[in-house]
N, C-alpha and C positions, 0 to 999 in steps of 0.2 A: 243429154246435156254434156257439154265438154267439161272434163275434169281438169281444173287449172294445175293440179299437181303433175300432170303429164308434161306441161310446158316447163314447169320448174325442174323436173327431172332431166328433160332434154337440155335445158340450159346448163345444168350441173355437168352432164356428160360431155358436152361440147366445150364449155369454157373452163371447167376445172379438171375433170378426169383425163381428157385427152389434150387439153390446152390447145385446141385447134387455132391455127393462125391463117391470116389472109393468103389466099392462093393455094392452100393445101388441098389435097384430094382425100376425101373421107369415104370409106366404104361402110355403109349402114346395112347390116346383115339381120334380117327380120325373120323369126321363126314363129309362125302361128300367133302373131300379136295383132291387136286392133289397128286399123288403118290410121287412126288418130295419132298413134305413137310414131309411125313413119313420117306422117305429115309434120308433126312437131319437130322431129329431128332434122328433116330437110330444111325447114324454115330457120332453125337455129344455126345450122351449118352455113346457110346463106347469110344470116345476120352477121356472122363474123367474116364475111367475104371469102369463104372457102367453097369448095365444089363438092356437092353430094353425089354419091353413087349408091345404088340400092340393089340388094339381092333379096328375094322373097322366097321363103321355104315353107313346106308343109310336112309335118311328121308322117302323115298317111302316105303321101307321095314318096317321101324318103324311104318309108318301109317297103313300098312296092318296088322301088329301085333296088333296095338292099336284098330283097328276096331272090332276085335273079341276077345279082351283080356278077360281072365277069372282070377278070384282070385287065383285058383289053379296054373295056369301057371305062374303068376307073383310072387307067393310065391317062386317058384323054381328059377325063373330068379333072384329075389332079393337075395335069399340065395347064389346062385353061384357068383353073383357080389360081395356080401359082403365077401365071402371067398377069392376072388381074391384081393379085396381092402385091406383086413387085411394083406396080404402078401407084400404090397407095401410101399416104403419109400417116393416116390415122384409120382406126377400125373400131366401130361400135356395134356390138351384137346384142340384141334383145331376144331372149329365147323363151317363148311360151310353150306350154304343153297341155293339151286337152286330156291326154292320157299318158301318165309317166311310163307306162309299160308298153307303149306303142311299138317299140322296136324289139320287144322281148322274144318274138318268135323268128327273127332273122337268124338263119343258121350261123353258129358261132364261127365257122371257117370263113363265112362271108364278112362277119363283123371284124374279124382279125385282118382280113385282106383290106377292107375299107380303111380301117384304122392305120395300117402301115402305108397305104397309098396316099392318104391325106396328111400323114404326119409331117412331111416336108413343108406343106402349106401352112400348117399350124406353127411350125418352127419359124418360118419366114415372118408370120404375123407377130409372134411373141417377141422375136429378136429384132425385127426391123421396122415395126410400126409402133406408134403410140396407141395402145389398144385398151378397150374397156368392155367388159362382158357382164351382162346381168340377166336375170330371169324376168318373167312377166307373171303377175298374180292371177292366174286363171282359177276357177272354182276347184279344179282337180288338185291344185296346189294347196288351197285352203283345206280341202278334204284330207290330204296327207298330213297337214299340220293339226288336224282335229279342230278346225276353227270355222266359223261362218264366213261366207265370202266377204261381207262388208268389214268384219273385224280383221280379217286377214289383209285386205287391201289397205286398211288404216295402218296395220303393223308394217306392211311392205314399204309404204311411202315414208313412214317414220324412220325405218331402218336405212332406207336408201338415201334419204335426204339428211342424214345425220351430219352434224358439223364435225367433220374429220379433223379439222384444224385444231380442235381442242385436245385431241389425243396425241398430237404431233410430238410434244416434248417427251411424253412417256414412251412413245413408240421408238423415238430416236435413242433414248437411254437403253431400252431393251435390245435394240439392234446392236448398239455398241457393246453391251454386256455379252451378247451371243458371240460377237466377233472376237472378243478377248478370251472366251471360255475354251478350255480344252476338253473336259470330260462332263458328260451329262448322265445323271442317274435318276430314273423315274420309277416310283413305286406306287402301288394302289391295289385294290382288289383284283387278283389274277394277273397282276402286272409287276414285273421286276426286270427293268431294262437298263442296260448301260451301253454307252457308245461315245465316240470322240467326235467333236466338231472343230478340232484344231485346224487353224488356217483356212476355215471356210467362213465367209462373211454372213452376218445377220442382216436381213433385208426387211425393212418396215413397210407395211402396206396400208395406206390410209386413203382409200377412195379414188385411186388413180387407175387401177387395173380391173379389179373385181368389185362389183357393187352387189350386195353390201360388202364392206371391208372391215378390217380390224384384226390383223394378224401380223406376226413377225416370223419369218422363216429362214432356214438355212438347210444344210444337208449333212447327214452323218458321214464320216470317213467310211467309204464303201464296205470295207471288210471288218469294221470295228464293232458292229452291233452284236451284242450277246444278251441272252435272256429270253423273256416271253412277255407278251402283251395280250390283254383281253379288251377288245373295243366294246364300249357299252352304248354307242349310238348306232341306230339302224342305218343301213346303207343301201344305195341302189347303184348298180354298175352294169353297163351294157344291157339295161332294161330288166335286170334280175334283182330281186330284193334279197338282201343278206342281213342276218341278225347273228349276234354272239360270235363274231369272227375272233378267232384266237390264233396267234402266230408265235412260232418258236424259232429262235435264231441261233446260228453257230457260224462264227467268222463272217458275219454280215449277211449270210444267206438264210432265207426262210426254209427250214428243214422239216417243219411240220405245220400244217394249216387245217383248222377245222371251223365249221360254221353250221347254221341250220341247213345249208346246202353245200356240204363239203366237196362234193364232186364238181359242182360249177365253180366253186372257189379255186380249186386246184387247176382247173382247166384254164382259168384266167392267169394264174401264176405260172403256168407252163407255156404261155404265149410266146415267150422268148427268154433267153438267159437272164436279162436284166430285170424281168418282172419279179424275180425272187430276191431282189436287193432293194434297199430303200433309197428313194431319190429326194425325199423332202422330210424335214422335221420342222413343225411350226406350232406356235403358241397363239391361241385365239382369245380375243378380248372385246368383242363388240358388246357394249353394255345392254343393248336392246334385244339381243338374241340369246334366249335361255334354253329353249327346248329343241331337240332334233325333229326334223320333218322330212327325212329322206331326200333332202335337196342339198347337195354338197356346197353350193355357193353360199348357202346360209349356215349349214351345220358346221363347216370348218371354222366359222368365226364365233361360235358359241362362247359366251363369257365363261371362263374357268375351264376351257378345253385345250387339248393339244391334238394335232394329227401327225400320223407317222405313215408315210406314203410309199407303198411298193411301186417301183417303176422309174420312169424317166426323171432325171434331175433337171432343174432350170439352169440355163447357162450362167445366170448371175450368181448362183451359188452352186457351183458344179463339182460334184464328187466323181464325175466321169461315167455315171451309170446311164445307159441308153436302153430304151424299151418303147414298145408301142403302147404300153400300159402306164397310166399315172392315176393311181386310185387313192384318193384322200380318205383314209379311215380315221374315225374320230373317237377320242376317249374324253369323257367329261369328268372333271375331278372335284366338282362342288360337293359339299356334304350330302345333298339329296341324291347324289349319284354314287355315293360310297367313298368320296374323298380321295386323297392321294397327294404325293409330293413330287416336285421337280427340284433337283439339286444341280447347281453348276459348280464344278470343281469343289464338291463337298459341302457347299453352302446352300441352304434352303432358299430358293428364289420364289417359289409359289407353293403354298400349303392350302389344301382343300379349295383350290380355285382362286385364292386371293394372293396377290403379289406382296412379298414381305419388304423388300428394299423401298425406302422412302421415295426414291426417284421414280418408282413404278406405280405408286399409289393412285395416280390419276387414271390408270388403266383398269382399276378394280370396278366391278359392277356395283 
């Protein structure tokens, strides 16, 4: 039976998230998702008189390619992908995963090479197309979230079809506040972190790029980060599961890093010089997302959370940091996760996950 929510989602992605116009070229990038999703997107793109293009991927095939990947091969793949991306106006990617650890045994030197070869294509997409990226709710994802498949699908559509317009006023106020702020101080269990965001803009995200959405981000001044942080949300990066990640900073640089897998953590942070500096600081506030599920597109939007990201900065809030790594690691500050405070220029902005200023109350879960 066809799920009408798929058509609703396709409509939102084409008409709201990417705001596709007549005559535009739209690349639909599908990773292990049901055919019905691709069909709905193609029809919706055509309904607005735009032109659909489709790439279809499989994680098991990607793994096989990655296991024996060579520089020469991925130079060609990257060149072809870049040529395609440059011809596009919009980009919609839906990424399903039958097994979140499918790529975990690709040799790390191969993963690093793939990542650096494909980085220019990613930058082209991020900077020069109107793009939107989301997951697909396979049973493996429900399993990671500790939910039944049906309950998870209901949660997924509820979160993805959220009326982001309602959050707009609060998000804009938070973005303005971030833009005006010089110093940030964050405290909580195992966390005492201070850094500057002076002269870096706050960017509100409300359903136009990542779905689900609900965050406001900027970047710290690269050398300004001091102190330590304990992340309390589990993470998965390059197919490896991480828990209890702790980072210590001096003059912006990560000088000490531990986790359940300290060796793998430091290997990632040693990918290139920029991987030991922070490229993004963001505050999450999606009211429908409360618990982490090792899926960063959801976890970074958790109500009452923030993320502090080693690696590449976004060009819209650019502190100059460049890296093949961009690893959103999440700290939840609601009371059930130990609480915590975020101060902007000495004033408490959020306490135990709840925004204090009146203009931001609409963002509270």
